C-alpha positions as CSV (number, residue, x, y, z in Angstrom):
1,X,0.0,0.0,0.0
2,X,1.5,3.3,-1.1
3,X,1.4,6.4,1.1
4,X,0.6,9.8,-0.3
5,X,3.4,12.3,-0.5
6,X,1.6,14.7,2.0
7,X,1.3,11.9,4.5
8,X,5.0,11.0,4.2
9,X,6.0,14.7,4.5
10,X,3.8,15.1,7.6
11,X,5.3,12.0,9.3
12,X,8.8,13.2,8.5
13,X,8.0,16.6,9.9
14,X,6.5,15.1,13.1
15,X,9.6,12.9,13.6
16,X,12.0,15.8,13.2
17,X,9.9,17.9,15.6
18,X,9.7,15.1,18.2
19,X,13.5,14.7,18.0
20,X,14.0,18.4,18.4
21,X,11.7,18.6,21.4
22,X,13.5,15.5,22.9
23,X,17.1,16.9,22.4
24,X,16.3,20.6,23.3
25,X,16.5,20.3,27.1
26,X,19.7,18.3,27.0
27,X,21.3,20.8,24.6
28,X,20.2,23.7,26.8
29,X,21.6,22.0,29.9
30,X,25.0,21.5,28.3
31,X,24.9,25.1,26.9
32,X,24.2,26.4,30.5
33,X,27.2,24.3,31.8
34,X,29.4,25.7,29.0
35,X,28.4,29.3,29.7
36,X,28.6,29.1,33.5
37,X,31.7,27.0,33.6
38,X,30.1,24.5,36.0
39,X,31.0,20.8,36.0
40,X,28.6,19.1,38.4
41,X,29.9,15.7,37.4
42,X,33.3,16.5,38.8
43,X,32.1,17.5,42.2
44,X,32.7,14.6,44.6
45,X,31.7,16.2,47.9
46,X,29.0,14.5,49.9
47,X,27.4,15.6,53.1
48,X,27.8,13.3,56.1
49,X,24.6,11.7,57.3
50,X,23.4,13.0,60.6
51,X,21.9,9.9,62.4
52,X,20.0,12.1,64.8
53,X,17.9,13.6,62.0
54,X,16.4,10.2,61.2
55,X,13.3,9.4,63.1
56,X,12.2,5.8,63.3
57,X,8.5,5.3,64.1
58,X,7.6,2.5,66.5
59,X,4.6,0.5,65.2
60,X,3.9,-0.9,68.7
61,X,3.3,2.5,70.4
62,X,-0.4,3.0,70.8
63,X,-1.8,1.7,67.6
64,X,-2.6,5.2,66.3
65,X,-2.3,5.9,62.6
66,X,0.2,8.8,62.5
């Protein structure tokens, strides 16, 4: 079954538009990194975990649904 030329052109245009929309945020992200000079993938600093900030709920307390 042959496709009409208008249908082929519309499909090709939609594919190109979809690829452009897919690639645009990635390209903008790398352009921002290039302009600002930041390299977040080179940063190896991590914050130490503060064990006191973690609250563990006890399910045997009073049966309340908190």
